[in-house]
N, C-alpha and C positions, 0 to 999 in steps of 0.2 A: 363411055356411055353412061347416062344417068338411069335411074330406075325406070322411069317412064319409057325411055327408048328401049331398054332391055325387055320390059314387059311386052312392048309392041313386037319386038323381035321374036319373042317366045310365044306369041299369041296362038299358034297352031298346035302347041303341045297340050296334051291332056294328062290327067293323072295316070292313065294307062301306059303312057310312054315317058313317065317321069325319069326313068333311068337314062334315057337318051338326052333328056333335058339337062340333067345334072352333069352328065359327061360333057355336053356342049358348054355349059357354064364354066366348067373347070378348064377344059382343053382349048376351046376356041376363044372364050371371053376372059380367061385367066381370073375367074372369081374365086374367092376364098370359100371355105366351108361356111363361114358366118354370112357372107354375102349371098351365097346360094340359098341358105336357110331362110334369110330374110325375104328373098324374092319368091320362094315357094309359099311363104306365108301370105305375101301380097297377092300372088297369082291365083292360088287355090283356096285362099281363106282358111288355111290350116292353123292349128295351134302351133306355137313355137316348138313344143316337144314333138309333135307329129312331123313337122318339117325337118327338125334336127334328126329324127329317127331315119327318115328317108335318105338324108345326106350321109349320115354316119355309116349307114348300112349299104350304101350304094357301091356298085362295082368301081365307079370312078374314084372313090375315096378309100377303097379297101386297104391300100398301102399305108394309110394313116390311122385307121380305126384303132388299132391296139395302142398306139402312142397317145391318141386323144383320150381314150378311156382311162389310161393310166394317169394322165394329167388331171382329168376330172376327179378321179378317185382321190388323188393327192390333195386336191383343192378341198374336196368335201371332208376329207379326214382332218385337214388343218382347221376348217371351220367348226368342226365338232369339238375340238380341243381348245 
């Protein structure tokens, strides 16, 4: 599905049930963290950092949170040096 189709599919979700939406994006639609973040930005007009925070701290992605944070820390450390 393209972004327009996905946004139509998710039209009934609100910011109050964003956890359910993120779970649906991951399990039913097989979207990545990045794709989910992008769609939250488009749907709710969030800043990228806000949408990223919702995805990274969601129950759906809790199994990846630690590894993603470590990867990001490593990237930022490399950029500093």
